[in-house]
MIRO-826302 format. One record per residue (C-alpha): residue in one letter; z, y, x. Coordinates in steps of 0.25 Angstrom, whole numbers, plus 5000, padded with zeros to 4 digits. Layout:
<atoms>
AZYX
...
</atoms>
This chain:
<atoms>
M477949974918
K478250004935
I479450114936
S478350204947
C477550214934
Y478750314927
K478850424938
Y478250534926
F478850444914
L480250464921
F480150614920
L479650604905
T481050514904
I481950604909
L481550724899
L481550624887
G482750564893
N483450684893
I483250714880
N483650574872
L484850544878
F485550394875
F486950394867
G488150344874
Q487950374887
Q486750444884
I485850404895
S484350454895
T483050394891
T482550414903
L483550334911
D483450224902
S481850234904
I482150204919
H483150104915
R482150004906
L480850034918
D480649884925
G481449874937
S482949884940
D483649994940
N483950004954
E482249994957
K482050124945
M483150204952
H482250294958
L482050334942
Y483450344940
D483550454952
S482550544948
L483250544933
F484450564941
D483950674949
H483250744936
Y484750744930
K485150814942
E484250914943
I484350954927
K485850934929
N485950834918
Y487150784922
T487450714910
Q486350634908
L486350604924
G487850544923
S487350444909
D486150414917
A486650364930
Y487850314922
Q486950214913
L486050184927
T487550164935
R487750044923
W486550004925
L486649964939
S487849914939
E487449824929
S486349784937
Q487349754950
K486749894957
K488049924958
D488150024970
K486950094964
A487750094953
I488950174958
E487950274964
I487250294949
G488850304946
R489250414953
M487950494949
S488350484935
L489750514937
E489650644947
A488650694935
R489350674925
K490750744930
I489650884931
A488850854917
D488950964908
P489550914897
Y490650834905
D490950724900
P492250634901
K491950504896
L490550514902
L491050524916
R492450434913
A491050334911
S490650374925
Y491850354931
G492050214924
L490650164929
L490950214943
G492250124944
G491850014938
L490749994948
Y491550034959
T492649904956
E491249824955
N491049864970
Q492449854972
N492749994978
Y493949994969
E494550114974
A493250214971
A493450144955
I495050184955
E494550334960
L493550324948
Y494350274936
L495550364941
K494350474937
T494250434926
L495550454921
E495450584925
I494450614916
E495050654900
A494250654889
E494450624873
G494250484868
L494250434883
S495150294885
D495750284901
E495950124896
Y494950084903
A495050164916
Y496550104916
V495849964915
R495049974927
L496050064937
S497149954934
G495849854939
L495849924951
Y497049944954
K497349794953
K496049774963
V496749864974
K498049804972
D498749924967
Y499549854955
Y500449964953
K499150044950
A498449944943
I499749914931
E499850084930
Y498350084924
L498249964916
N499750014909
K498850124907
S497850064902
F498649974893
A499350114888
S498150144882
Y497650034874
D497750074859
N497449964848
K496049954851
T496349904864
V495949754862
Q496949644864
R496149574877
Q496549714883
K498149714882
V497949554887
W497249624899
Y498449704902
H499549614901
K498849504909
D498349614919
M499949684920
A500349544923
R499549524935
L499749654941
L501149654940
G500949494946
Y500249574958
I501349644961
D502449554958
E502449434951
K503849404953
K504549534949
H503749564937
F503549424932
N504049454918
V503249574917
I502149474921
E502549364912
N502749464900
H501249504903
L500549394903
L501149334890
I500749474882
A499449444888
D499449294883
S499949334870
L499049444868
N497749354872
K498149254862
D498249364851
Q496749394854
K495749354842
I495049284855
E495749224866
P495149274881
I495249144887
S495149214902
D496149284896
G497049184892
F496849104905
L497249214913
I498549244908
K498849104906
T498849104920
D499449204924
L500749164917
A500649024923
R500449094937
L501649194933
Y502549054930
L502049004943
Y502349104952
G503249214946
A504749244948
Y505049144934
R504349014937
D504048924927
L503048794930
N503048764916
K502548894911
S501448914922
K501048764919
L500848794902
Y500048924906
F499248864917
Q498748754906
Q498448874897
A497648944908
L496948794909
K496548804895
Y495848924894
V494948894906
E494748764897
A494248854886
L493248944894
D491948944891
K491248834901
N490248944906
E491349034909
M491049064925
Y492749094928
K493048954920
E492848864934
S493748964940
A494848964930
Y494848824929
Q495048824947
A496148934945
S496848854933
Y496848714943
H497248794955
N498348864945
M498848714941
G498848684955
F499848774959
L500648754946
Y500848604951
M501148644964
E502448724960
M502848604951
D502648514964
S501548424957
L500748434971
D499848324966
L499548374953
A499448514959
E498348454969
K497748414958
F497348544952
Y496948604965
L495948494967
K495548534953
A495348674955
L494448634967
E493348584958
Y493048734952
E492048784962
T491448924957
K491049034965
F492349094958
S493048994965
N494549014968
K494749064981
K495948994983
K495648864978
Y496148784989
L497548864989
G498248774980
L497748644989
A498448714999
L499748764994
L499748604989
E499648545004
E500848665009
K501748604997
R501448465003
K501748515017
N500448475022
Y500048605029
S498748585035
A498048555023
S498748665018
Q498148775028
E496948705026
Y496748735011
F497248855014
Q496048885025
K495148845014
T495548945006
I495549055014
S494248995018
N493749005005
A494349135003
L493749185014
G492149135009
Y492249015017
D491648905012
N492248785022
T493448835028
K493648905037
P494848915048
I495949005045
D496149055061
S494349095061
I494549185049
T494449325057
P495049465050
E493349525046
E493249385037
L494749405032
K494549565030
D493049525024
S493649415013
K493449464998
Y494849404993
T495749435002
D496949434991
D496549284991
I496749255005
L497649335008
S498749254999
L498049115004
L498449165019
F499949195010
M500049095008
R499448995018
T500549075027
G501749015020
T501148875020
Y501248905035
F502648925037
K503048805027
E502248745036
L503048805048
E504448745041
E503748605045
N503348615057
K503548745067
N502048755072
I501448895080
L500048855075
T500848875063
Y501449015065
N500049035072
S499249005058
I500249125051
F500349215061
N498649215059
T498749205042
V499649315043
E498549395052
M497649365040
Y498349385030
N498649555037
I496949545039
L496749565026
I497849635022
D497749745031
N496249745027
A496749755011
I497649865016
E496449935023
K495649925008
A496649955000
F496350044990
S497850094985
F499150094994
E499850004982
T498649904987
K499049925002
L500549894998
S500249774989
Y499449705001
K500849755011
N501549685002
M500649545003
E500649575020
S502149585019
S502349425017
I501249395026
N501849485038
I503349425035
A502749265037
G502149305049
L503349385056
E504149245050
A503149185059
A503349285070
Y504849285069
Q504849095069
L504049125084
D504949245088
D503349315090
L503949475091
E502649515090
R501849455078
A503349485071
F503349615075
H501849635069
F502349575057
M503349655055
E502549795056
K501649765048
N502549735038
K502949885038
A502150045036
L500749985038
L500250065026
L501150175030
M500450175045
Q498950165038
D499350285030
I499450355044
G497950285045
K497350365035
E497550495044
R496450445051
M495250545045
M494250465037
F492750465034
S492250565026
N491850515011
D490350495015
V490550405025
M491850325017
L490750325005
T489750245015
Y490650145020
K491450115006
E489850104999
M489550015010
Q490849935005
S490549924993
D489149874995
I489849765004
K490849724993
K489849714982
L488949614989
Q490249534993
N490649524979
K489349454976
E489349374988
V490649304981
I490049244969
A488549224976
W487949074980
G486949034991
A486049114996
S486549234987
K487749244994
D487249245008
S486149355005
L487349445001
T488249375014
V487149435022
K487049565014
I488449565014
N488549565030
N487249665033
L488249765023
E489449755031
E488949775045
K488249895041
L489449925036
I490349905047
S489249975056
Y489450115049
K490850085049
D490850075064
S489750205065
V490550315058
E491650265065
Q491050285079
V490750405076
Y492050435070
P493050365078
D494250425071
R494050385058
S494050265048
F493450185037
R494750135034
N496150165036
K496650025043
V497949955042
P498649995054
D498949915066
I500349865069
L501049885082
C501249805093
I502749745095
E502449785110
D502049915108
V503649945102
K504150025112
V505650055111
E506650145119
Q507850095127
D508750155116
E508050105105
M507849975095
I506949955085
L507249855072
Q506049805064
Y506449745050
V505549675041
I506249615027
S505249525018
E505649445005
K504249405000
N503849315012
V502649205012
G503449095019
V504649155021
P505949185015
P506449315014
C506549375027
G506949495034
Y506749525051
T507149595061
M506449635075
A507249715084
I506449805096
S507149855108
N507149865123
T507649735125
G506749685114
K506149615103
K506949525095
L506449485080
F507649425070
K507549375055
L508449425045
N508949325035
N509549335021
I508649455016
T509249425002
L510449465008
L509949585017
L509049655005
N510549634995
R511349695008
I510349805008
T510449834994
K511749844994
F511949925007
R510950044999
N512050054987
L513050064996
L512350165004
S512250244992
L513450294991
P514750364998
F515750255002
R516750284991
T517750194995
A518350095007
E517849964999
Q516450035001
V516450065014
L516849935018
E515849845009
Y514749935014
N515149925029
T515149775025
L513849785021
A513249865032
Y513649785042
E513049655036
L511749725034
Y511749785049
K512249635053
Q511049585045
L509949685051
F510349685064
P510349545070
K511449525080
E510649515093
I510149655092
R511649735088
D512249755101
E510749795106
L510549895094
I511950005096
L511550125105
K510050105100
K509150195092
V508550095081
R507250095072
I507450025060
I506049955053
P506649935039
D505949845029
H506049815015
M507449885011
L508049895026
G507250035023
K508250065012
I509650055023
P509950165032
F510350065044
E511150145051
A512250135041
L512449985046
I513749965048
I513849915064
D515249875064
P516049845052
E517349865058
L517050015064
N516150025052
T514950085063
Y513750115057
L512550095063
I512050245065
E513250265074
E512650175085
V511250165083
E510150275078
V509250215069
S507750265064
Y506750195054
D505450155056
Y504350105045
S503750025057
L503450045071
S501750015068
F501950145059
S503050225069
E502050205080
K500850265070
N501750365067
R502250435079
N500750445082
R500350545070
K499850675074
R500950775067
V500750945069
A501751015062
E501751165064
E503351185061
D504651115062
F505351105048
F505051105033
G506051085024
I506151065007
A507351045001
P507051104985
V508551084983
N508251094966
F507251024962
E506451054950
E506250914943
G507950904941
L508250834954
T509850834959
L509850984969
L510050974983
K510851074987
N511051035003
S509551005002
S509251175006
K510351165017
E509751035025
I508451095026
K508951235031
V509951175040
A508551115046
S507751215047
D508851275057
F508451175068
Y507051165064
G506351305062
G505351275047
N505251295033
V506151265022
L505851255007
L507051264998
D507251254981
K505851304975
E504951304988
A505251154989
T504151114983
K503150994985
E502051104987
N502751164997
Y503051035005
V501550985004
A501151125008
N501951125021
A502250975025
S501350955037
K501651085044
Y503051045048
R503750945060
I504950915050
L505050915035
H506350905025
L506450875013
A507750875007
T507450854993
H507450734982
A506650594984
S506450464976
A505950354982
E506150214976
D505150194964
L505150054961
D503750014958
T502950144965
I502950244978
L503350374973
P504550404980
W504550584980
V505150684985
A505650794977
F505550954979
Y505951064972
K504451054962
G503850914964
K503850784968
L503050734982
T502850574980
Y502650454991
L501150454987
E500950614989
L501650615004
G500350535008
S499450665007
I500550775013
K500350785028
N501450805037
N501650815051
A503150795051
D503950745062
L505050725053
V505150715039
I506650695033
L506850665018
S508250695015
A507950665001
C508350514994
N507850404998
T506750445005
S506650325015
L506750225002
G505650204992
N504650084987
F504749954997
K503449895002
R503449765008
G502449765019
E502449935022
G503949975019
T504550075008
L503650195003
S504750295004
L504650465006
A504750435020
R503550345023
G502750445014
F503150545024
F502750485036
R501550425028
S500950595028
G501550615043
A503050615045
K503250555060
S504950535055
V505750535042
I506950525038
A507250485024
S508450455016
L508750295012
W509650374998
S510050464991
T510550555001
N511650654999
D510950795002
K512250855010
A512450745018
V511050745021
S511150875025
V512150885034
I511250755041
T510050825042
S510650935047
D511250885059
F510050795061
Y509050925064
E510050985074
N510150865081
L508650835079
S508450975085
K509250965098
G508350845102
Q508850705096
T507850625090
K507750585076
S508550495073
E509450525083
A509550675074
L509950575062
R510950465066
N511750585074
A511650675061
K512250535054
L513250515063
N513650665061
Y513850635047
L514450505047
H515550555058
T515950685053
R516150625039
K517350535032
D517450435022
A516250445010
E515650545017
A515250455028
S514650365020
P513150315025
Y512550365011
Y512950495017
W512250495031
A511350355031
S510250385021
L509450465031
I508550405040
L507350425052
I506050365048
G505150365061
D505050445074
N506050485080
G505750585090
V506350725093
L505850835085
L506450975089
P506351105084
T504951165089
T505851295086
S506851275096
Y505551285109
E505151385104
W506451455101
L506751385116
W505351455121
Y505751595115
L507251585123
S506651555135
I505651675135
S506851765131
I507851715144
V506551725153
F506251875146
V507751915147
F507951865162
F506751935164
C507252075157
L508452045167
Y507752035180
A506852135178
N507852225176
K508652185186
K507452225195
I507252345190
N508852375192
F508952325207
K507452435210
R508252555203
G509452495214
E508552505224
K508152625221
</atoms>
């Protein structure tokens, strides 16, 4: 029977369908009847549409939700994913407004749609949908499934902390009915997530999870072979690469993993891939044991297994083997083969000929990144044998390719944690580029790599201020991207003519996407589809004044091809110089000890001597001898890195005999990076008034009383007119409502900055706390923010990006400069210093000059313990160092001028009248 014959039959079945409903999802007999007709569901879509239109007309949203849900499943099974998503959305929207409301059915629609978006690699949308399911509460509903899916999705986007959070939530929801295999998966997945974060740091915990998983797996009535293979392999790799290497244990577990592979059914589609991986792993093991011939045997055996799921790193073992044999040309040939293979080329393609577009289009970004990383290490070993300019150029080319991939990944990344993960990866490769530039005295490249390692995500956040397109435009753009991704996934496993056909379709869709993007951006030139990674400032564009010096620092403990090291670049009007900081372990230990000595006032002469000795040694290590004489009487801008961001440079000792602090000879300020400074300076800021001060004094949450904070705020308002909120008025809500109106924001309160594995520093109000994450959504137009609270310049340090401090949060939301603290401040001392600072600033001194003079006044008018750096060195200026005069002073000057003119006019008029009277 043909489909066209069902025109009248449809209306009859609709009537019957509304009476006879199936159980469970309660699909109608009408829907089932259409489904049973000849032809595909796609061909019968006009009939389904008529049925759904009828439900909408009679407002039967319950039935619409159920029938659309079932059709979504059928379309998904027949690989009509895009149409399935469209119908799935219809089911979801219908169930939102259905009467009676059924939370269980609504959850099912969210879950089904989330699964479809996951298959289409639209992980951002999938995460949002699964999070929505957790908001729906109903008796008998379990959150376990959503937790597991969310954990997997956050792992996909490299937000490993979130992945762990939801994996733990899933484990907490287990009960006596939970099958043993789910518990195995929990421990196996937890071990992998911890390994992604830091395998060496979490070695013991990872080992424990894997051993538990191994034990639970053995206890099952039927031991799943695939689980056993993965657990044994992970244990073997842990003992091979982890913090506590044990090559004998590693060998034992690799051998056990191989037995699991042998036990797999010969028809298992991944058996050959498992063989290939196992032989590769055995090759790595024997290479670490220095049994190079045996390692080569296993690597060559792995190459015998060619499947469509073949390992994209199949030549990696041979590349590393030849490196160990010091056959560097052979090693690089294998690297070239491996990278070409990962990019999808059947034949070897010269690395230098690979374009940025080819890199960005790769479906194996992580594989290529790891290959480029290891390739760089090989080049440095080659340099140990022969300092060849071609090798240096190859390093720069490899680092550039790595950065292109990282920038592209950051632009696509869903979460901030994912972006930080990529920046952490990029940091080590940039240090490699910096070391190569140092060896060649290539200051231009060295500067680029130093800047690339700092505050790039902060600059990208500033870029978000550009207007984005409307939701409709973005939805069309993302759907076109999704169509391309779906075809690319099919292309990976396709063969022959089928693969060629898919390639043509992908190229056509990509051309349409580019055309659509270009046409929209021409209409809206001030908007952008993607928040691009910002450009880095060039060294020739850095301008310095006659009396200024810039000192840029980079410190790294984890590098590729380079031992732990540090670098200093000095930039002044006399030129640019690059220095290497040696003995980084000693430097970091000194900084830790220096921080401890700064945390309390001096009590004894021995403490003063200990401090002065250490502060002088740090000064010598951080300021190369070649620049010390030039440094004196200059304005020095410090761009710190790593733990250097935790110390006030002005408290270093430059003359141990006279006990002279650096601040007594030098004016110091700080910046996150020169590129950020330039970008931040050019942001538009429009503020209505001068000063907004907040001092809770007391706190509803029981924090310590700050009795001097109100005086600190009131004195400041004497110089800059505006608004002051004290005690119960100093609430989070009042701050949020007023933050964008003022040029100066001053918060005299409590704060907390150092949470080990989180990014949640906070600042306290009388009622409520404001976290780092919240700051980004609260716009300010401040020329200056003063945070006279504890530790506001400290936070969790992230390699390749910097410290996630409260100060950074205020920059992110608009601040031009921030005065923040490096430790728990003494509120009485801070009150004195900030009062002097405001007076100096109001007289036309620059911000750093005003702060320096306030500190010097405090230092030179105190003796003994009261002159300790603990009291005066905590506050530092970060960012712009301009002048900030009170606007109200100009108003008074104007009124005074008018008054003087008026008085003179009156006197003149009076004199003239009297003169005329005299004439009469």
